[in-house]
N, C-alpha and C positions, 0 to 999 in steps of 0.2 A: 589125533593129538589134541585138537580143540575139544573134542568130547571128554578127553581125560582131564583137561584143565577145568572145564565146566563141572565135571563130576567132583574134582577136588574142592572147588569153591563151594559147591552145594553141601558136600559132606562137612566142611568146616563150619558153614552156617548152621547146619543142623546140630553140630556138636556144641556150638556156643549158644545157639538160640533154639533149643529143643522146645517142643510144645509143652507148655506147663499148665497145670490146673491149680486153681486156688479154691480151697474149701472154706466155707463160712458156716458156722453152726450157731443157730439162734432160736431159742424157744423150743428146743427139741427137734428143730428142723435143720437139715443140712443142705446148703446150697454151694454150688461150685461154679467157677468161671474159668473158661479156657482161654489161655493166651497163646495164640497161634504164632508161628514163626514170622509171618508177614506183619502181624501187629507189632511184634517186638522190634522188627527191623524199622518200621515206620516211626516208632517212638524214639528209637536210638538215633535215627537220621535227623529228626526234628531237633533233638537235644544237641546234636553235633553242629547243626547249622547255626543255632542260637549261640553256641559257645564260640564258634568261629567269628560270628558277627561282633560279639562283645570283645573278642581278642583284637580284631581289626580296628575297632573304634578306640580301644585303649592304646594300641601302638601308634595310631594316627595322632592322638592327643599328645603322646610322649614325644613324638618326633618334632612337633612344633607347629602344627596346623591349628592349634587351639588359640582362638583370639584372646583368651584371658592371659596367655603367655606372651603377648606382643611386647616387643622391646620398648624401652623408654624413648628411644630415638623415633620410632614410628609414632608413638603418642605425641611427641613434640612436633613432628612433621604435620600430623593431622591438626593439632591445635594451631600451628602457625598458618596452615592453609585456611582454617576457619576464621582466624583473626584477619587474614588478608581479605577474604571475601566480605567480612563484616565491615572492614575499613573502606573497601571499594563501594559497598552499598551506602555507607554513611556519606562518602564524598559525592556520590551521585545524588543523594537526597539534598545535600547542601547546594550543589550546583543547580538542581531543579528549583529549590526555594529561591536562590539568587536570581535565576532567570525569570521566574514568575514575578518576583518583586520588581525587576527591571521592566518587564512587560506591563505590569500593573501601573507603574509610574509613567511609562510611555503612553499607555492608554488613557490614563487620567489627564495627562498633559494634552493629548489630542482631543479628548472630550471637552476640556476647558476651552481649547482653541475653537473647536466647532461650535460650542455654546456661545462664545463671544461673537463669532462670526454670525451665528444665527440671530442673536439679539440685534446686532448691527444691521443685518439684512432686514429684519422685521421692522426696525425703525425706518430704514430707507424705503422699503416696499410700502409701508404705511403712508409715508409722506408722498411718494410718487403716485399712489393709487387714488389720492384725493384730487379730483378735477374741480375746476371752479364751478360753483353752484349758481344757477340762475333759475328764476321761476320755481317750478316744483321739481326740477331735476338737474341734470348735469349738462354742461356744454358739449355738444357733439359737433365736430367740425365737418363741413361738407366735404365729401370725398370725390365729388364729380366736378369740382372747380379747382383751378390752379391758382394758388396764392403767389404773391410776389416773393422773390428770393429774400429771405430775412438776413439781417446783418447781425452777426453774433456780437455779444458784448465784449468778448475777449478777442484779441488780434491773433492769438496763436492758432495755427491750423489744427483742426480736429482730426485725430488719427483713429484708425480702426482699433477698438479695444480688444478684439479677439486675438490679436497678435501678442498682447502683453499678458495674457492670462497664464499664470504659472501655478499649477496646483502643488501645494506643499506635499512632501512625501509623508505618508501616514503609516509607514512600516513599523509595526510593533512586534512582529513575529507570531501573531495570533492568526486564527482562521478568519477573523473578521476584518483583516486588512483590506480586502477588496471592497467590503461594504463601506469602510471609513473613507477610502479613496473615492468611491462613487459619491458619497455624501459631500466630500470636499469639492468634487467637480460640479455637483449640482449647485452648491452654494456659489461657486464662481460663475456658473451660468446665470443664476439669479442676479448676481451683481452686474453682470454684463447686460442682462435684460433691463434692470433698473436704470443703468447708465444710458442705454439707448432710448428708453421711454422718456427719461428726463430730458435728454437732448431734443427729442422730437417735440415734447411739450414746449420747451423753450422756443424752438424755431416757430412752432405754430402760433404761440402767443405773441411773439415779436412780429411775425408777419401780420397778425390780426391788428395789432396796434399801429403798425406802419401803414396798413390799408386805410386808416382814418387820417393819414398824413399828420399825425401827432408825433412829436419828438419823444422817443422812448425814454431817454434819460430824464427829461422834464417830467414825464408821467410818473416814472419810478421814484422821483424825488419826493412825491407826495405819498409814498408807501408808508403804511403804519407799522412796517416790520423792522423798525430801527432796533439795533442791538448794540450793547456795549458793556462796560464793567471792567474791573481790574483783570490783568492777565494772570491766571493761575494755571501753570502747566500741568498736564495730566500725564503721569507715567504710564505709557502703554504697556500692556502685558507682554512679558518677554517671549512667550511662545507664539505671539502673533507675528506673522511675517510682514516685513516692511512694505512689500508690494501691495498687500491687502490694505494696510493702513493708509498708504498714499492714495490708493484708488478710492477708499471710503471717504477720505478727506476731500478729494476732488468731487465726488458725487454729492457730498453734503453741501459743498459750495454751490453746485448746480441746483440742488434742492432748494436752497435759500433763494436763488434767483427765480426758480419756478414759483415759489410762494409769493414773491413780490409781483411777478408777472400775472399769476392767477388772480391776485387781489386787484391788480390794475384792470385786467380783462373783465372781471365781475363788475367793475364800476363803469365800464363803457356803456353808454345808452345806445344800444345797437338795434333796438326794436322799432317797429313802426308806430307812430303816435295815434293813428286812426285805426279803430278795431274792425272796420269793414272796408270794402272796395271804395277807393276814393281817387281823386285826381289832384295833381299839383297845379296851383294857380299862380305861384310866384316863387322865384329862386332866391338864393342867398347872394348878396352882393349889391352892386349898383343897379338901380332900376328907376323907372319913372314913377313918381309918387302918384297914387290913384286920385288924390284930391287936387294937388297943386300942379301936377304934370311936370314937375321939376325933377332933375336927377337927385336921387337920395340913396343912402346906403341901407339896404334891408338886412337885418341881423338874423333872419331865420328863414323858414320855409312856410308857405301858405298851402293849405289843403282845403279844397271845397267839399261841400256836402250839405245834407239836410239838417235842419234843427234837431238837436239832441242825438246826432250821430255819435256813437260811443268814442270817447277819447281815453286812451290807455297809457299807462306808464311805459316808457321805452326801456326801463331797467329798474332793478330793485333799488330802494333807497328810502329816505325819510322825507315826508312832506314838511317843507319849511315855511311855506306861505300859501294861504288860501284867502281870497278876497279880491276887491277891486284895486286896480293900480293904473290910474290915469288913462292914457290912450290905449292901454292893453285891455281895458275892460275887466271882466271877471277872469282871474288868473289863478293857476296852481303852479307852484314851484317845488321841485324835488331835488334833494341833495343825494347824489349817488356815491359820495365818497371819492377819495383820490383827487379832489378838486373839481369834479364834474357835477354840473347842475343842469337841469332842463326846465324850460318854461313853456306853459301851455296857456295861450291867451285867447281872448274874445269868446270865452265859454258862456253858454246859456245857463248851465247849472254845474255845481260841483258836488261830488259824492265822497269827498275825503275831508279830513280836518288836520290842522297843524299838529305835527308830532307823530302822525300816524306812519307806520311802516308799511310799505307796499312792495309788491313783487312785480317783475316784468309782466305786462299784459293785464294788470289790474285796472279796472275802469275807474277813472278819477273824475270824470265829468262828461257833459254833453256839449257838442258843438253849438256855437251861438253866433251872435252878431253884436256883442257888447263892445263898448269903447270906440276907438277911431277905426271903423270898419265900414266897408261899402256893402257887404253881403255876408251871409252865413259862411264862416270858414274857421279853420284853426290856424293860428300863428304859433309856430313851434321853433324854439331856440335851444341851442346847446352851448353851455359856457364851461370854460376850464380856467381856473384861477382868475375868475372875473372877466375873462375875455370871450367874446362870441366866436364860435367856429361854425363852419359850414355843416349843417346837420346831414346833408346828402352824403358826406363822406362816411358818417357813422351808419347810415342806412345801407350804404354799399358794403361796409364791413359786415353788417348783419347778414348779408347774403351768403357769407362763408360759414355761417353757423346754422345747423339744421334746427 
């Protein structure tokens, strides 16, 4: 039965698509082409497939899958969705700009605060870094000796400043917050260091003056650091925290005290008046007069030595007198400032002139035997506000300075 069906199909195909020949005559020549059944079937099949594809596409477009035939509602929906996305993007952009503006303003405020603190710290550190100058260098306090306990000028107990440090919050929302906070903490540490160094210098200077048995307030009364003028309040910057301002004000007051004490210490004649090894032949105070053998008051110290033994200035100052003065013989007097003066008597020669500025250790003359003197020696006196003080106290204070 299958063979019969196949035979019927083959016979139908051969009936509809028999082998055909096409003849072409050109130029007296005849050509022909044979169209076999298979070729005809292939051509018909290809044309049928193309026709079916075109029909499918047309039906698909007519049914409604053509985007050109989208409904107006869909268009409005797409448009609304686009506008919503655009509005969201615009809102995000505005929020971003606002946040950046706030962060920029916060950063600028923090930057101003840090700059103001830095300028203040620079002034404070500059003030506290200047130690009193003597000779060709700075005063170095001896570290292997114990000074007497100093008496602070203020009666309020001094508290540890590390407990009161409160670093301002520098949160700006930026990635550099940690750097800003670290910078703020560093500035607070600088402030604490400056405060501690200032207090240490105050205590050292006060101890040094007390070691001469001089009254500190009396010495400071001769300070050239007097200040005054009308009161003009300064409006502090609003972004500077009050804790920082109060601490700076306290340190500035300490710095002013340090300046006065430094000036006073620079004026103390703490050096030795003889530039070589020598020996003391007479003390300050009551003694037996070498000529009359009666009790008298000796206003200085006597040091023995050979003629022209170098005599040096015990502190920096200005030479106010050079010449002979009665029983003192040949004399050199130096004004050290702050009310302190020194006198070097019985000199054989002098190497300075009046008005000359000298530093500690500068050779001003040679030891001699001029005036009321029994032998070659130096008579050395220290005066403060016109009154003679025991030079040995100042020599002892000089032992605390390297």
